[in-house]
C-alpha positions as MATLAB code, in Angstrom:
seq = 'MSLVDRFLNEFENQFRAAFLTVLEQTMVKVEHEKVYACAFGTDSDWVTLFMAVNTEESLSKHITNMKEQGLCDSEQDEIYYRWGCSEYQYGEDTHFNHISRLLYATEEVQEYKEEIIRIIAKVVNETADDVFARYGQAKADITFFVSLTDDDLAEEIENQSVNQMTVLSLASKFLKRYDGIN';
ca = [
      73.648   43.248   16.273;
      71.553   40.228   15.646;
      67.757   40.330   15.366;
      67.469   38.514   18.796;
      69.854   41.091   20.358;
      67.764   43.905   18.747;
      64.452   42.361   20.105;
      65.814   41.870   23.616;
      67.344   45.499   23.649;
      64.088   46.804   22.524;
      62.071   44.747   25.001;
      64.282   45.948   27.940;
      64.003   49.524   26.930;
      60.131   49.342   26.638;
      59.636   47.281   29.752;
      61.959   49.569   31.807;
      60.016   52.720   30.585;
      56.704   51.120   31.201;
      57.235   49.308   34.448;
      57.819   52.208   36.598;
      54.739   54.159   35.250;
      52.454   51.135   35.818;
      54.027   50.249   39.138;
      53.534   53.806   40.427;
      49.847   54.061   39.136;
      49.103   50.757   40.778;
      50.831   51.733   44.034;
      48.658   54.826   44.354;
      45.653   52.611   44.234;
      46.859   50.289   47.053;
      48.639   52.959   49.167;
      46.571   52.171   52.341;
      46.869   48.225   51.759;
      49.719   45.755   52.342;
      50.972   44.534   48.904;
      52.259   40.939   49.131;
      52.574   39.787   45.448;
      53.316   41.362   42.093;
      53.045   38.979   39.199;
      53.987   39.576   35.509;
      51.367   37.483   33.490;
      51.708   36.249   29.941;
      50.211   33.616   27.972;
      51.920   30.279   26.661;
      52.771   32.040   23.386;
      54.429   34.953   25.139;
      52.544   37.546   23.164;
      50.915   39.586   25.875;
      52.284   41.066   29.064;
      50.507   42.636   32.058;
      51.188   43.169   35.716;
      48.932   42.144   38.426;
      49.239   43.217   42.227;
      47.409   41.659   45.176;
      47.215   42.919   48.818;
      46.349   41.160   51.943;
      43.312   43.183   52.276;
      42.032   42.625   48.690;
      42.873   38.760   49.182;
      40.768   38.590   52.456;
      37.834   40.320   50.846;
      38.084   38.045   47.764;
      38.269   34.781   49.743;
      35.444   36.037   51.891;
      33.299   36.665   48.671;
      34.362   33.331   47.183;
      33.270   31.559   50.324;
      29.891   33.269   50.171;
      29.500   31.975   46.593;
      30.660   28.351   47.746;
      33.718   28.710   45.487;
      36.346   28.544   48.276;
      36.115   25.601   50.710;
      39.562   24.248   51.040;
      43.187   25.372   51.802;
      43.911   24.518   48.305;
      41.348   27.080   47.071;
      42.860   29.829   49.441;
      46.435   29.126   48.264;
      45.084   29.386   44.591;
      43.422   32.652   45.320;
      46.676   33.895   47.010;
      48.961   32.947   44.162;
      46.815   32.690   41.043;
      47.574   36.107   39.344;
      44.334   35.908   37.252;
      42.530   36.422   40.637;
      44.537   39.437   41.647;
      42.357   42.617   42.362;
      44.779   45.074   40.869;
      45.776   44.464   37.300;
      42.825   45.192   34.916;
      44.358   48.183   33.466;
      48.072   47.192   33.747;
      48.489   45.673   30.316;
      51.723   46.538   28.487;
      50.117   47.078   25.140;
      53.069   48.443   23.293;
      55.188   45.655   24.545;
      52.500   43.012   23.586;
      52.777   44.551   20.014;
      56.537   43.982   20.110;
      56.067   40.380   21.333;
      53.385   39.601   18.779;
      55.553   40.918   15.990;
      58.544   38.697   17.040;
      58.579   35.152   15.505;
      58.930   32.397   18.045;
      59.007   34.805   20.704;
      58.488   32.088   23.393;
      62.070   30.919   22.614;
      63.384   33.896   24.369;
      61.342   33.409   27.570;
      64.423   32.920   29.641;
      65.829   36.230   28.476;
      62.469   37.972   28.827;
      62.229   36.692   32.454;
      65.937   37.778   33.110;
      65.151   41.290   31.746;
      61.941   41.557   33.800;
      63.964   40.438   36.864;
      66.768   42.754   36.243;
      64.380   45.925   36.035;
      62.612   44.855   39.199;
      65.756   44.399   40.923;
      66.999   47.828   39.793;
      64.030   49.528   40.898;
      64.889   51.486   43.989;
      63.291   50.560   47.380;
      62.218   54.190   47.773;
      59.949   53.892   44.850;
      57.779   51.312   46.945;
      58.387   53.390   50.238;
      56.793   56.534   48.793;
      53.577   54.474   48.743;
      53.884   52.907   52.061;
      55.244   49.606   50.659;
      58.416   47.718   51.234;
      59.859   45.980   48.253;
      61.482   43.369   50.321;
      57.942   42.246   51.505;
      56.642   41.521   48.031;
      56.827   38.239   46.164;
      57.595   38.968   42.453;
      57.142   36.436   39.821;
      56.148   35.670   36.245;
      53.190   33.527   35.554;
      51.529   31.916   32.504;
      47.799   32.343   32.489;
      46.955   29.366   30.234;
      49.606   26.816   30.443;
      50.679   23.770   32.572;
      54.112   25.162   32.803;
      52.926   28.081   34.976;
      54.177   26.665   38.159;
      57.660   25.917   36.681;
      57.920   29.521   35.325;
      56.687   30.930   38.571;
      59.284   28.989   40.473;
      62.145   29.832   38.180;
      61.297   33.487   38.088;
      60.655   34.135   41.758;
      64.190   33.342   42.668;
      65.484   35.901   40.183;
      63.579   38.930   41.690;
      62.453   38.220   45.185;
      64.262   38.215   48.433;
      65.389   34.760   49.481;
      63.040   34.375   52.423;
      59.976   35.123   50.543;
      61.061   33.195   47.481;
      61.599   30.003   49.763;
      58.197   30.395   51.267;
      56.671   30.804   47.653;
      58.494   27.702   46.427;
      56.865   25.686   49.302;
      53.342   27.018   48.620;
      51.740   23.805   47.392;
      53.744   21.482   49.664;
      51.223   19.298   51.656;
      48.517   19.935   49.255;
      47.213   16.913   47.355;
];
C-alpha cells in the first residue's frame, strides 16, 4: 500500500469515527431548531478540519444582531451570513484535532483535497437518515459542503463539494446563491 493510500485510509477511518460523535453532540444542541447547513471547514493548506452547523433560528438572530451593529445592510451581507461557515453559530467546539494532526503531518496534503472531499462526502452520504431524525432534523433538508476559511478558492470548493453530499434540489439552490448579486 502506498503512502498516499495509507494516508487516505487513515483519514477515512478517523473521520468516520469522529463525524458521528461530533454530529450527534451538535444535534443535541440544535434539537429545537431547524438545521439548514452543515459545513466542513479547512484552511488553504488543508491542515485543519472542523464542522460548523447553522440553523434558521440562529441565522435570524445573527442577522438581527449584525443589523443592530450596522454590519448587515444588503442582500449580499445576508447571503454571506447564511453561507459563510465562519459565521455559523454552532461549531466552536467541533474541531477534529486528531485529524488535524494527521493532516499537518502529511506532506503536501492539499494535493489530496479531491480525495479528502470525496471521503467526507462518502461518510456524510453513508450516515443514516435516522441519525438526524432522532434529533428532529431531516438529512434531506441540510446543505452539506466543504469550505476554505482563508482562500479565494472557497466558492469553487464549496460548489464542487455540495454536489457530492447534498440532495440535488438543495445543491442546485446553493449553486445559485450568488446569482444576481454584484
